[in-house]
N, C-alpha and C positions, 0 to 999 in steps of 0.2 A: 544943632540944638533941636530937640524934639518937643512935641506938644502932646500931652496926654489928655484923654477924655474919658470920663467915667459915665457909663450909662446904666441906669437901673431899670430892669424890665421884670415884670411879673410873669411867671410861667403861664398863668391863666390868661393874661393878655396875648401872649404869643399863640397859645392854643386857640383862642377865640379868633385871632387873625387868620390862622391856618384854616379853621373851619369855614371861614367866609370865602376862601379861594375857590375858584372854579376847578373842574376836574383837570383840565390841561395845566393850570398853574400848580396844582398839587403834584401832578406827575413831574413837572419840571423841577419843583422843589426837591422831590425825592431823588431825582437824578443828580442835582447839584450837591445834595448832602451825601450821596453815596459815592461821589467822586467821578461818576460817569458823565457828568454834564459837560465838562471840557471836551471830552472825546466826541460826544454827540454834536456839540456845537461845531467842531471841526468838520464832522461829516456833512452837516447841513451846509456849511460854507463851501465845501467841495462840490456839492450838488448844485448850489446856486451859481457858482462860478464856472460850472460845467467842466470841472476837472475830472469828474466821474459821472457816469450815467447810471441813474437808479434803475433797477429791474422792476418789471411790472409784477403784479400779484400773479398773473397767469404764468410768467416765467418762473416765479418762485415755486409754484405748485405743479409745474409741468412734470408729467410722468409719475405723479404721486398717486393719483386715482386710476 
């Protein structure tokens, strides 16, 4: 047996809420809406659990300049 819920939201209210978000929250929302959020969350989890070691900025740009 399922339960249904109907929610009515105005686009203006959603837009207003998004405008109030900070930069980091807007970036996270964009990632989640684009489908990349799950992949990035997995990467963050891998780094926090030390399954992988992130490289430094210096390592990324080594031999570039």
